[in-house]
N, C-alpha and C positions, 0 to 999 in steps of 0.2 A: 673682184674689187669689193672692199667692204662698204656697207651702207654709210652714208655720211653722217656727221654731227651737224645739226641745224641750230645755230645760235640765234635765237629770236628775242624780240622784246621791243617795246616802243622806242622811238628815237629819243636820244639823250637819257637812256636808262642805264648806262653802264655796259652796253653790249661791246663797245670798242675795247674797253679795259679788260673785259672778260675774254674776248677773242685773242687779244695780245698775250694774256697770261696763259691761255690754253695752247697757243703756238709755242710758247716758251717751255711747256712741259710735253711737247711732242705732237701736237695736232697740226696737220698740214693744211693750210688755208689758202694756198695759192701764192703768187709772187708779184703779179701785176695788180697791186692794190693801192687804194688812195690812203690818205692820212688817217682815215677811220677804219682801216683794215677791210675795205670792201672792194669788190670788183665793180668798176664803173660799167662793164658790159652787163653784169647781173642787174645792177640798178636799172639800166636802160631796158633790159628785157622785162622786168616787172612793170616799169612805169609805162612802157608802150601798151601793155595789155590793160592797165588801169585807164589809160586814155581812151582806149577803144570803147570802154563801157561807161565813160563819163565820170571817171573817178581819178584820184591821185593819191599819193601817200598822205597828204594832208586833208583829203576828203575821201575817205575809204568806204563810206556807207553804200554807195551804188555797187561797188565790187563785192562787199561782204554779203549783200543781199543775193546777188548773182551766184556766188560760189556755194551757197547753201541749197541750190537747186541741182538736181541731177544733170540737167543739160549744161548749166554754167560750169559745174565742176568738171565735167567731161571735156568741154571746150577749152577750159584753162589748162587741163592736164595735157591735152593734145598739143596745145601751143607750146608749153614748156618742153615736152618730150621731143617735138620735132626740132626745136631750136637747139637743145643740148645734143641731139644726135648729130647735127650738122656743125656745131660750133662749141663743143665741149671745152676745149682748151681756152679759148677766148672768154667764154662766159664765166668760167671759174678762175680766171686770172693767171693762166700759165703762159709763159712766153714760148716762142719758137726759138729757143736757144739750147745749148747743151745742158745747162741746169734745168730749164723747163722740161726738156725731154726726159731728164733723169727723174725729176719729180713725178711726172706722169707715169714713167716706168714703175716707180715705187707703188703707185696706186694699184697697178695690176697685180702686185704681189702682196696686197693686204695692208699697205700703210693706212693708218688712221687719218681721215681727212674730213673736211667739212667746210662750212662758210658762214660768214656773218653778213647779213644785210637786213635791216629792220622790216622791209616790205615782205620778207619771208614769213614774217608772222601772219600776214594776211593770206599768203599763197600756200601756207603749210599743208592744208588739206589736199591740194593738188600735188605738191611735192611728195606727200606720203603715198600717193597713188604710183609714183615713179620709183620711189625708194621706201617701200613699206616697213623696212626694218631700221629706218633712220632713227638716230637718238636725237631728242629734242632738249636743248638747254634753254629754258625760258628765263631770261634775266628780267626781273621786275624791280622797279624803284618806286619809292613813295610818290604817288601820282602828282602831288603839288610840286615837288621838287623837279620832276621831269618836265612838267608843264612850264614852270618858271624858266627852265633852261632853254626850252623850245622858243619861248617868247623872247628871251634875251638874245638868242642867236638871230632871230628874225629881225629884231630892232637893229642889231649890228649890221646885218646885211643891208637893211634899208638906209642906214646912215652912210654906208659905203657906196650907195648909188644903185643898188640892185632894186628891181621892181618888187613891189610887195607881194607876198604870198597871201591870198585871201584868208582873213580871219586869224592869222597867227600873231597879230599884235593884241589879240583879246585873250587874256589869261584864262577865262572861263572856257573859251572854245578849246584852248590848248589842253586844259585838264580833261575835257570830254574826249579829245582826240587820244590822249594817253590811255584813258580808261577803255576806249573802244579796242586799242591794241591789247591791253591787259585781258579783256574779255575774250578776244580772238585767241590769244595764247592759251588761256586757261581752258578753252574748249578742247585743247589737245591732250589734256591730262588723262583721258580715257584711252588714248592711242596706244599706250603700252610703255615705250621707252621715253619717258618724259621726267625731267627733273627741273623743278622750279628753283631758281637761285634769287634770293633777296639780296640786291646789290649792297645794301647797307651792312648786311651780315658779312659779306665778303670783304668790305672795307674794314670791319671791326676785327676780323680774325682771318687774314688771308691764308696763312699756312694750312689751317684745318679745313677751311672751305675749299681751297684748291685741291687738297689731297682727295677730298670726297668727290669733287667734280671730275678730277682726272680718272678715278676709279670708274665712275659712271660712263665715261667716254672710252673706256677700254685702254687707257694709257698707263704706262708703267714708268713714270719719271724717276730720275735719280734724286737723291737728297738735294744736290746742287741745283738741279733744274727747278725743283719746288721752291727753293730758297730765292732763286733769281726771279721766278714768276711772282712769288709773294711780295717781293720788293718792288715790283712794277705797279702794284695797286696802291694808288694814292689814298690816304685816309680821307674820311668825310669832311667837307668844308664846313666849318662852324658858321652858322648864320648869325649875323650880328643882330642884336636886340637893342632897339632904340630906347633911351631912358624915358 
């Protein structure tokens, strides 16, 4: 089985659009996925360990301190390894169906695969202990734009009756959160198989950027696949400027 492609980046940074485009050019990312192209079981796997150490996706600082210690990194790696050994298909979004079995069979014969889940940005040092040859696609977006999107989503959730997530109605906090994810992702640049993708550049020139990204991931898409993937990338939303 090939080492996976890890699509990382802060929440609301274009990782969903990037994952969708990579799937269209041949990257296998599972089948039991939510609307953001993520496995809920993988979300839960990450979030459970974050809770154990007093952290969460929106408050990663305690975890980031822990994983930079040898004991913390070892404990996290063992936690991930034991869970994927027992529940590989469920964690990575594969069904126990004929198609799900076929997709898992493809993995054994070298199909390019991976996953997208923003918390992977935090957990990447541990994942790299399990998959040392993994390729990392780090999707970065202008920090203020990502922060505004996190805050906007939070306010919509609250308006719909959801309980508030601490601090996410504060734009400054959201920006600091995005920057903590950016820093965590950039620490991986020395790992070897690392590619940073500025999402605004992908929006400005999808065909060229996707071809470059596909090559990095070891994919060999057809011209039609590249065209379809490029068409899936929406252009940047123009911000209105008050007179």
